[in-house]
C-alpha positions, 0 to 999 in steps of 0.5 A: 273221266272228263269230256273234251275236244282234241285241239292238237297233237304233240310230236316228240322224237325222244320219249320214254321207251314205253311210249314209243308208238303212242300218239299224244293229243292235246285235249281242251276240257269242255267249259263246265269242268273246273281244271285242277291243273295249271293250264286249260289243256292236257296231254293224253295218250290216244289208243282210239285213233282220235283226231283234231276236232273230235270230242273225246272222253279222257280218263285220268290216273290209274285207269289211264295207265291200265289202258296202256296194258300195264300199271308202270307207265308214265301216263296220267291221261288217256283217250278212252272214247270218241264221242258221237253225241252228247245229250244234256238236260238244260233244265236240270243243269240250270236248277240252283239246287242241282249238282251235275246229274242230280235232279232232286234237292240234296239234303245232308244226312242228319249226322252232319247237322250242327 
């Protein structure tokens, strides 16, 4: 899942029948995410009635398809929640040894030693 902000809406008069009543939103992931796609935005199906300017949680892949009620849907991203508040521990994020969410120094298992 990723955290992002809704920056626009996509209007399509002709689309797959399984997306007939689906609302499509343009979401810009927040800055700490490294996008793995070719642009900085993605299109997500909205089932929670988000709007432009809302911060949202977006899931990708199979969970996004499950959100539509079936597995065989042409969906790769879906808005799962509208965010009310985000609390970040700035000290943990700035530590050189810490990955996001990790507050202790990480050491590789001994079996990885060369």
